[in-house]
SESEMI-719785 format. One record per residue (C-alpha): residue in one letter; x, y, z. Coordinates in steps of 0.05 Angstrom, whole numbers. Example, Ala and Ser with C-alpha at 12.3 -4.5 7.8 and 13.67 -1.06 7.14 Angstrom:
BEGIN
@rest=A | px=246 | py=-90 | pz=156;
@rest=S | px=273 | py=-21 | pz=143;
//
This chain:
BEGIN
@rest=M | px=2234 | py=3933 | pz=-972;
@rest=N | px=2162 | py=3911 | pz=-979;
@rest=Q | px=2182 | py=3862 | pz=-1033;
@rest=S | px=2236 | py=3835 | pz=-988;
@rest=L | px=2184 | py=3826 | pz=-932;
@rest=L | px=2137 | py=3791 | pz=-979;
@rest=G | px=2194 | py=3747 | pz=-1003;
@rest=R | px=2212 | py=3728 | pz=-932;
@rest=L | px=2139 | py=3707 | pz=-920;
@rest=W | px=2131 | py=3672 | pz=-986;
@rest=N | px=2195 | py=3634 | pz=-996;
@rest=P | px=2191 | py=3589 | pz=-935;
@rest=L | px=2123 | py=3562 | pz=-958;
@rest=T | px=2119 | py=3495 | pz=-990;
@rest=R | px=2092 | py=3489 | pz=-1060;
@rest=W | px=2028 | py=3459 | pz=-1031;
@rest=D | px=2019 | py=3517 | pz=-982;
@rest=K | px=2028 | py=3567 | pz=-1038;
@rest=W | px=1974 | py=3536 | pz=-1078;
@rest=L | px=1926 | py=3535 | pz=-1019;
@rest=L | px=1940 | py=3609 | pz=-1005;
@rest=L | px=1929 | py=3629 | pz=-1078;
@rest=I | px=1863 | py=3590 | pz=-1078;
@rest=W | px=1841 | py=3624 | pz=-1014;
@rest=V | px=1857 | py=3693 | pz=-1043;
@rest=F | px=1819 | py=3675 | pz=-1106;
@rest=C | px=1757 | py=3652 | pz=-1069;
@rest=V | px=1755 | py=3714 | pz=-1023;
@rest=S | px=1763 | py=3761 | pz=-1082;
@rest=G | px=1711 | py=3723 | pz=-1122;
@rest=S | px=1661 | py=3725 | pz=-1065;
@rest=L | px=1669 | py=3800 | pz=-1056;
@rest=L | px=1662 | py=3812 | pz=-1131;
@rest=L | px=1599 | py=3769 | pz=-1132;
@rest=F | px=1568 | py=3805 | pz=-1073;
@rest=A | px=1581 | py=3871 | pz=-1105;
@rest=Y | px=1551 | py=3848 | pz=-1170;
@rest=L | px=1488 | py=3821 | pz=-1138;
@rest=S | px=1480 | py=3884 | pz=-1099;
@rest=E | px=1479 | py=3923 | pz=-1165;
@rest=N | px=1437 | py=3871 | pz=-1201;
@rest=P | px=1380 | py=3847 | pz=-1155;
@rest=Q | px=1345 | py=3815 | pz=-1212;
@rest=I | px=1397 | py=3760 | pz=-1209;
@rest=V | px=1374 | py=3744 | pz=-1138;
@rest=L | px=1304 | py=3734 | pz=-1166;
@rest=K | px=1331 | py=3685 | pz=-1216;
@rest=I | px=1365 | py=3647 | pz=-1158;
@rest=E | px=1299 | py=3645 | pz=-1120;
@rest=E | px=1265 | py=3616 | pz=-1182;
@rest=R | px=1314 | py=3557 | pz=-1174;
@rest=Q | px=1306 | py=3555 | pz=-1099;
@rest=P | px=1232 | py=3563 | pz=-1081;
@rest=G | px=1246 | py=3555 | pz=-1007;
@rest=I | px=1288 | py=3618 | pz=-1012;
@rest=A | px=1231 | py=3651 | pz=-1047;
@rest=Y | px=1185 | py=3637 | pz=-989;
@rest=E | px=1232 | py=3662 | pz=-936;
@rest=R | px=1247 | py=3721 | pz=-980;
@rest=G | px=1173 | py=3738 | pz=-983;
@rest=L | px=1169 | py=3740 | pz=-908;
@rest=E | px=1229 | py=3785 | pz=-906;
@rest=L | px=1199 | py=3832 | pz=-958;
@rest=I | px=1134 | py=3837 | pz=-917;
@rest=E | px=1174 | py=3859 | pz=-857;
@rest=K | px=1206 | py=3914 | pz=-901;
@rest=G | px=1137 | py=3936 | pz=-926;
@rest=R | px=1151 | py=3913 | pz=-998;
@rest=I | px=1084 | py=3879 | pz=-1005;
@rest=Q | px=1078 | py=3869 | pz=-1080;
@rest=E | px=1148 | py=3839 | pz=-1084;
@rest=A | px=1131 | py=3793 | pz=-1027;
@rest=V | px=1068 | py=3767 | pz=-1064;
@rest=A | px=1108 | py=3755 | pz=-1127;
@rest=S | px=1160 | py=3716 | pz=-1086;
@rest=F | px=1106 | py=3673 | pz=-1055;
@rest=K | px=1075 | py=3661 | pz=-1125;
@rest=R | px=1143 | py=3635 | pz=-1150;
@rest=G | px=1146 | py=3585 | pz=-1092;
@rest=R | px=1074 | py=3564 | pz=-1105;
@rest=D | px=1083 | py=3553 | pz=-1179;
@rest=F | px=1147 | py=3514 | pz=-1169;
@rest=F | px=1116 | py=3465 | pz=-1120;
@rest=R | px=1053 | py=3458 | pz=-1161;
@rest=K | px=1095 | py=3432 | pz=-1220;
@rest=I | px=1133 | py=3385 | pz=-1174;
@rest=Y | px=1069 | py=3360 | pz=-1142;
@rest=E | px=1036 | py=3348 | pz=-1209;
@rest=K | px=1095 | py=3302 | pz=-1226;
@rest=T | px=1103 | py=3267 | pz=-1158;
@rest=G | px=1036 | py=3271 | pz=-1123;
@rest=E | px=1073 | py=3272 | pz=-1057;
@rest=E | px=1038 | py=3302 | pz=-996;
@rest=G | px=1099 | py=3343 | pz=-975;
@rest=H | px=1101 | py=3379 | pz=-1042;
@rest=K | px=1026 | py=3393 | pz=-1039;
@rest=R | px=1033 | py=3423 | pz=-969;
@rest=Q | px=1090 | py=3467 | pz=-994;
@rest=M | px=1047 | py=3492 | pz=-1051;
@rest=V | px=990 | py=3506 | pz=-1004;
@rest=L | px=1036 | py=3540 | pz=-955;
@rest=N | px=1054 | py=3592 | pz=-1006;
@rest=E | px=982 | py=3599 | pz=-1027;
@rest=I | px=963 | py=3614 | pz=-956;
@rest=A | px=1020 | py=3665 | pz=-951;
@rest=I | px=991 | py=3702 | pz=-1011;
@rest=A | px=922 | py=3702 | pz=-979;
@rest=D | px=949 | py=3725 | pz=-912;
@rest=T | px=984 | py=3783 | pz=-947;
@rest=Y | px=922 | py=3803 | pz=-985;
@rest=S | px=878 | py=3798 | pz=-922;
@rest=I | px=923 | py=3843 | pz=-881;
@rest=H | px=952 | py=3891 | pz=-932;
@rest=G | px=906 | py=3885 | pz=-992;
@rest=T | px=851 | py=3926 | pz=-1023;
@rest=T | px=779 | py=3904 | pz=-1019;
@rest=D | px=785 | py=3867 | pz=-1085;
@rest=E | px=848 | py=3832 | pz=-1061;
@rest=M | px=813 | py=3812 | pz=-997;
@rest=K | px=759 | py=3779 | pz=-1040;
@rest=V | px=815 | py=3741 | pz=-1076;
@rest=A | px=842 | py=3721 | pz=-1007;
@rest=V | px=774 | py=3690 | pz=-990;
@rest=D | px=778 | py=3647 | pz=-1053;
@rest=I | px=849 | py=3627 | pz=-1040;
@rest=Y | px=835 | py=3604 | pz=-970;
@rest=A | px=775 | py=3564 | pz=-996;
@rest=A | px=820 | py=3531 | pz=-1048;
@rest=A | px=873 | py=3516 | pz=-996;
@rest=I | px=821 | py=3484 | pz=-949;
@rest=R | px=795 | py=3440 | pz=-1006;
@rest=M | px=866 | py=3417 | pz=-1018;
@rest=I | px=881 | py=3403 | pz=-944;
@rest=P | px=815 | py=3401 | pz=-906;
@rest=D | px=846 | py=3377 | pz=-841;
@rest=F | px=894 | py=3433 | pz=-824;
@rest=A | px=917 | py=3416 | pz=-755;
@rest=D | px=905 | py=3486 | pz=-723;
@rest=W | px=848 | py=3508 | pz=-769;
@rest=T | px=883 | py=3574 | pz=-781;
@rest=P | px=862 | py=3582 | pz=-854;
@rest=H | px=790 | py=3570 | pz=-834;
@rest=L | px=794 | py=3625 | pz=-781;
@rest=R | px=830 | py=3674 | pz=-827;
@rest=R | px=778 | py=3664 | pz=-882;
@rest=A | px=723 | py=3678 | pz=-832;
@rest=D | px=758 | py=3740 | pz=-808;
@rest=V | px=764 | py=3767 | pz=-879;
@rest=L | px=692 | py=3752 | pz=-893;
@rest=K | px=674 | py=3790 | pz=-830;
@rest=R | px=714 | py=3851 | pz=-853;
@rest=L | px=679 | py=3847 | pz=-921;
@rest=E | px=612 | py=3848 | pz=-882;
@rest=R | px=593 | py=3780 | pz=-912;
@rest=Y | px=567 | py=3759 | pz=-844;
@rest=E | px=528 | py=3698 | pz=-862;
@rest=E | px=588 | py=3667 | pz=-895;
@rest=A | px=632 | py=3688 | pz=-838;
@rest=I | px=586 | py=3654 | pz=-788;
@rest=E | px=590 | py=3589 | pz=-827;
@rest=S | px=667 | py=3591 | pz=-828;
@rest=Y | px=671 | py=3610 | pz=-753;
@rest=T | px=624 | py=3552 | pz=-737;
@rest=N | px=670 | py=3503 | pz=-773;
@rest=V | px=727 | py=3527 | pz=-728;
@rest=I | px=685 | py=3521 | pz=-666;
@rest=K | px=664 | py=3451 | pz=-683;
@rest=N | px=733 | py=3425 | pz=-704;
@rest=G | px=786 | py=3474 | pz=-678;
@rest=Q | px=820 | py=3475 | pz=-611;
@rest=G | px=854 | py=3520 | pz=-560;
@rest=L | px=856 | py=3595 | pz=-573;
@rest=M | px=827 | py=3585 | pz=-643;
@rest=L | px=759 | py=3571 | pz=-609;
@rest=F | px=761 | py=3637 | pz=-571;
@rest=Y | px=778 | py=3678 | pz=-633;
@rest=A | px=722 | py=3644 | pz=-671;
@rest=L | px=673 | py=3655 | pz=-613;
@rest=Y | px=686 | py=3729 | pz=-614;
@rest=G | px=682 | py=3734 | pz=-691;
@rest=R | px=618 | py=3694 | pz=-695;
@rest=G | px=586 | py=3734 | pz=-640;
@rest=F | px=605 | py=3799 | pz=-675;
@rest=S | px=576 | py=3773 | pz=-741;
@rest=L | px=510 | py=3750 | pz=-707;
@rest=A | px=503 | py=3817 | pz=-672;
@rest=R | px=511 | py=3854 | pz=-738;
@rest=L | px=455 | py=3812 | pz=-767;
@rest=G | px=410 | py=3827 | pz=-707;
@rest=R | px=417 | py=3758 | pz=-677;
@rest=V | px=438 | py=3787 | pz=-610;
@rest=D | px=411 | py=3729 | pz=-568;
@rest=E | px=459 | py=3681 | pz=-603;
@rest=A | px=516 | py=3730 | pz=-601;
@rest=C | px=510 | py=3734 | pz=-525;
@rest=D | px=520 | py=3658 | pz=-518;
@rest=D | px=586 | py=3663 | pz=-557;
@rest=W | px=611 | py=3724 | pz=-521;
@rest=Y | px=593 | py=3695 | pz=-452;
@rest=F | px=640 | py=3636 | pz=-463;
@rest=Y | px=693 | py=3679 | pz=-494;
@rest=I | px=695 | py=3728 | pz=-435;
@rest=Q | px=690 | py=3674 | pz=-382;
@rest=Y | px=745 | py=3626 | pz=-407;
@rest=Y | px=792 | py=3669 | pz=-450;
@rest=D | px=856 | py=3671 | pz=-409;
@rest=R | px=892 | py=3728 | pz=-446;
@rest=E | px=884 | py=3803 | pz=-444;
@rest=V | px=821 | py=3826 | pz=-481;
@rest=F | px=828 | py=3886 | pz=-527;
@rest=E | px=794 | py=3949 | pz=-503;
@rest=D | px=757 | py=3952 | pz=-570;
@rest=Y | px=725 | py=3885 | pz=-553;
@rest=W | px=703 | py=3910 | pz=-486;
@rest=Q | px=672 | py=3972 | pz=-519;
@rest=E | px=635 | py=3924 | pz=-567;
@rest=F | px=609 | py=3883 | pz=-509;
@rest=R | px=589 | py=3945 | pz=-470;
@rest=R | px=544 | py=3966 | pz=-528;
@rest=T | px=508 | py=3899 | pz=-534;
@rest=A | px=437 | py=3912 | pz=-557;
@rest=E | px=375 | py=3896 | pz=-518;
@rest=C | px=354 | py=3822 | pz=-523;
@rest=A | px=320 | py=3766 | pz=-485;
@rest=N | px=384 | py=3731 | pz=-467;
@rest=P | px=400 | py=3742 | pz=-392;
@rest=R | px=475 | py=3733 | pz=-409;
@rest=R | px=472 | py=3804 | pz=-437;
@rest=D | px=474 | py=3832 | pz=-367;
@rest=Y | px=536 | py=3789 | pz=-350;
@rest=I | px=571 | py=3813 | pz=-414;
@rest=R | px=556 | py=3885 | pz=-402;
@rest=G | px=575 | py=3880 | pz=-328;
@rest=R | px=642 | py=3849 | pz=-344;
@rest=A | px=654 | py=3901 | pz=-398;
@rest=F | px=640 | py=3960 | pz=-353;
@rest=Q | px=684 | py=3932 | pz=-299;
@rest=A | px=741 | py=3920 | pz=-349;
@rest=L | px=734 | py=3992 | pz=-372;
@rest=G | px=738 | py=4018 | pz=-301;
@rest=R | px=664 | py=4037 | pz=-296;
@rest=D | px=649 | py=3998 | pz=-234;
@rest=E | px=585 | py=4035 | pz=-214;
@rest=E | px=555 | py=4017 | pz=-281;
@rest=A | px=580 | py=3944 | pz=-276;
@rest=K | px=547 | py=3930 | pz=-207;
@rest=P | px=472 | py=3934 | pz=-229;
@rest=C | px=487 | py=3892 | pz=-291;
@rest=L | px=520 | py=3835 | pz=-253;
@rest=K | px=468 | py=3839 | pz=-197;
@rest=A | px=411 | py=3834 | pz=-247;
@rest=Y | px=444 | py=3774 | pz=-280;
@rest=L | px=454 | py=3739 | pz=-213;
@rest=E | px=381 | py=3747 | pz=-197;
@rest=K | px=367 | py=3702 | pz=-256;
@rest=E | px=429 | py=3657 | pz=-254;
@rest=K | px=445 | py=3648 | pz=-180;
@rest=N | px=494 | py=3592 | pz=-190;
@rest=D | px=540 | py=3626 | pz=-241;
@rest=I | px=605 | py=3624 | pz=-200;
@rest=D | px=642 | py=3669 | pz=-249;
@rest=A | px=591 | py=3725 | pz=-244;
@rest=R | px=588 | py=3717 | pz=-169;
@rest=Y | px=663 | py=3724 | pz=-163;
@rest=Y | px=665 | py=3788 | pz=-202;
@rest=Y | px=604 | py=3818 | pz=-168;
@rest=E | px=631 | py=3804 | pz=-98;
@rest=S | px=698 | py=3835 | pz=-119;
@rest=L | px=661 | py=3897 | pz=-140;
@rest=I | px=619 | py=3907 | pz=-75;
@rest=G | px=678 | py=3888 | pz=-32;
@rest=S | px=644 | py=3836 | pz=11;
@rest=G | px=693 | py=3781 | pz=-6;
@rest=F | px=673 | py=3713 | pz=-33;
@rest=P | px=659 | py=3647 | pz=0;
@rest=Q | px=718 | py=3601 | pz=17;
@rest=N | px=684 | py=3539 | pz=-11;
@rest=F | px=670 | py=3553 | pz=-83;
@rest=K | px=636 | py=3505 | pz=-131;
@rest=P | px=682 | py=3446 | pz=-146;
@rest=V | px=705 | py=3434 | pz=-217;
@rest=T | px=671 | py=3378 | pz=-256;
@rest=I | px=679 | py=3348 | pz=-325;
@rest=S | px=617 | py=3388 | pz=-350;
@rest=S | px=644 | py=3454 | pz=-323;
@rest=A | px=700 | py=3455 | pz=-375;
@rest=F | px=706 | py=3495 | pz=-438;
@rest=P | px=691 | py=3476 | pz=-492;
@rest=P | px=627 | py=3446 | pz=-467;
@rest=A | px=616 | py=3371 | pz=-479;
@rest=S | px=564 | py=3321 | pz=-456;
@rest=K | px=604 | py=3256 | pz=-467;
@rest=E | px=640 | py=3223 | pz=-410;
@rest=P | px=696 | py=3204 | pz=-406;
@rest=R | px=717 | py=3268 | pz=-439;
@rest=L | px=767 | py=3263 | pz=-498;
@rest=I | px=823 | py=3314 | pz=-482;
@rest=D | px=852 | py=3358 | pz=-537;
@rest=V | px=852 | py=3426 | pz=-503;
@rest=I | px=806 | py=3437 | pz=-443;
@rest=Y | px=799 | py=3501 | pz=-400;
@rest=Y | px=777 | py=3505 | pz=-328;
@rest=N | px=767 | py=3564 | pz=-282;
@rest=I | px=783 | py=3552 | pz=-208;
@rest=Y | px=767 | py=3605 | pz=-156;
@rest=A | px=804 | py=3611 | pz=-91;
@rest=A | px=787 | py=3654 | pz=-30;
@rest=R | px=860 | py=3661 | pz=-13;
@rest=D | px=929 | py=3640 | pz=-35;
@rest=S | px=933 | py=3565 | pz=-21;
@rest=V | px=964 | py=3499 | pz=-38;
@rest=C | px=917 | py=3449 | pz=-69;
@rest=T | px=922 | py=3380 | pz=-99;
@rest=L | px=890 | py=3370 | pz=-167;
@rest=Q | px=867 | py=3298 | pz=-177;
@rest=L | px=858 | py=3278 | pz=-249;
@rest=N | px=826 | py=3211 | pz=-266;
@rest=L | px=857 | py=3194 | pz=-334;
@rest=S | px=864 | py=3137 | pz=-384;
@rest=G | px=905 | py=3135 | pz=-448;
@rest=E | px=905 | py=3105 | pz=-516;
@rest=A | px=961 | py=3106 | pz=-568;
@rest=V | px=980 | py=3076 | pz=-636;
@rest=G | px=1050 | py=3048 | pz=-635;
@rest=T | px=1097 | py=3052 | pz=-577;
@rest=V | px=1084 | py=3125 | pz=-556;
@rest=I | px=1059 | py=3138 | pz=-487;
@rest=P | px=1002 | py=3190 | pz=-485;
@rest=E | px=1028 | py=3254 | pz=-454;
@rest=M | px=987 | py=3313 | pz=-428;
@rest=E | px=1011 | py=3382 | pz=-407;
@rest=V | px=978 | py=3418 | pz=-348;
@rest=F | px=983 | py=3493 | pz=-346;
@rest=L | px=963 | py=3538 | pz=-288;
@rest=N | px=956 | py=3613 | pz=-301;
@rest=H | px=997 | py=3604 | pz=-366;
@rest=N | px=1054 | py=3567 | pz=-332;
@rest=L | px=1071 | py=3495 | pz=-346;
@rest=L | px=1054 | py=3457 | pz=-282;
@rest=K | px=1070 | py=3387 | pz=-302;
@rest=N | px=1077 | py=3338 | pz=-359;
@rest=V | px=1034 | py=3276 | pz=-345;
@rest=L | px=1051 | py=3209 | pz=-377;
@rest=I | px=989 | py=3166 | pz=-380;
@rest=H | px=1012 | py=3093 | pz=-376;
@rest=S | px=946 | py=3056 | pz=-373;
@rest=S | px=885 | py=3047 | pz=-414;
@rest=E | px=845 | py=3039 | pz=-350;
@rest=P | px=828 | py=3101 | pz=-309;
@rest=Q | px=879 | py=3120 | pz=-257;
@rest=I | px=886 | py=3179 | pz=-209;
@rest=Y | px=944 | py=3228 | pz=-223;
@rest=P | px=953 | py=3278 | pz=-165;
@rest=I | px=984 | py=3345 | pz=-182;
@rest=E | px=1003 | py=3398 | pz=-130;
@rest=M | px=979 | py=3469 | pz=-146;
@rest=N | px=993 | py=3537 | pz=-116;
@rest=L | px=928 | py=3576 | pz=-126;
@rest=R | px=927 | py=3651 | pz=-124;
@rest=T | px=871 | py=3690 | pz=-92;
@rest=G | px=814 | py=3699 | pz=-140;
@rest=K | px=807 | py=3667 | pz=-209;
@rest=N | px=856 | py=3616 | pz=-234;
@rest=F | px=862 | py=3590 | pz=-305;
@rest=L | px=874 | py=3516 | pz=-313;
@rest=R | px=889 | py=3484 | pz=-381;
@rest=L | px=898 | py=3412 | pz=-401;
@rest=S | px=932 | py=3402 | pz=-468;
@rest=M | px=946 | py=3338 | pz=-504;
@rest=K | px=1017 | py=3333 | pz=-530;
@rest=H | px=1013 | py=3299 | pz=-596;
@rest=P | px=1072 | py=3259 | pz=-624;
@rest=K | px=1107 | py=3289 | pz=-684;
@rest=T | px=1116 | py=3223 | pz=-719;
@rest=P | px=1066 | py=3217 | pz=-777;
@rest=G | px=1014 | py=3163 | pz=-768;
@rest=I | px=1020 | py=3160 | pz=-692;
@rest=R | px=962 | py=3190 | pz=-654;
@rest=A | px=958 | py=3188 | pz=-578;
@rest=K | px=893 | py=3201 | pz=-541;
@rest=A | px=876 | py=3216 | pz=-467;
@rest=F | px=809 | py=3212 | pz=-432;
@rest=L | px=787 | py=3252 | pz=-371;
@rest=H | px=741 | py=3209 | pz=-327;
@rest=G | px=739 | py=3256 | pz=-267;
@rest=I | px=770 | py=3320 | pz=-238;
@rest=E | px=772 | py=3349 | pz=-168;
@rest=Y | px=817 | py=3390 | pz=-124;
@rest=K | px=828 | py=3388 | pz=-50;
@rest=E | px=860 | py=3441 | pz=-6;
@rest=G | px=924 | py=3423 | pz=30;
//
């Protein structure tokens, strides 16, 4: 009966349909057999990875997630060696970057999961990668090398690496480097210098600060820098120890009466409220600090303080410069939310008004240049002035 059923299904098919059906059955059967074979013989997968280094890199990331660290390192090494051979033949920048990408993956793995000796190897790998591509866009390898040096207690070298990031990096990289350099300086007894780094980190960093960091700030050793009182006061307040925070911030304000950030936190502690007309923002009040005007924009942070929830108009005096046909574009963020994309059409300064909804208290404003993805095209924007008006 089954045979008769199969016959009734099979016989009406044309010769061409029968061949297609047989090929489909063969392909499905072959795929199932191949999958079963590879499952029992994982070394074959490794051989495939040797032919496809991109797979080896992705495979390394997957192995790290599974906790198979040594296998991950071996996979990254296969990708590195493959692209090194290709780069030696072609000299193409893309092949060099793929090689360095795998090198950095090895160093990252050693720095996070490795032994002390492997961490030392990671330091050397980062240094070699930086020599190969000194202008990493986000300066991540420089920062990670500094972090490993700090963990190895090689503080002088760590300070040098962190300083490179602070001079050339941007955005959150700067804050991470400020904390790390301050930590290293403090460990060497250079607490006055550490206080300067931590002061800027605490005041402008617009993310949640780890409790361990606040504990570190709370324990800042005695020094001549008045910013120590600000750092300890902010730390005590963050840790819920308000009564210890008050005298620290009060002592700091007796020396630095015009520090608006310290004034805001001190007034919030004693419950007296803060003035409605706070110090206006200026080019020089941005982070990172800069003396040149107009100010070249890459990533700039501002703090804006409001006595109450209010609608304000931010007025940016901007000019732009581009290579090619790309119009310079800047992103404006308020309290981590994208407020507006600004296209800067003129090389002459122009006012760009932006409406803002300020919340009561401290508001974080960030201006970020949006760089074109096309190689060889670099847009620039310059800040000539900044102010905000209520209403």
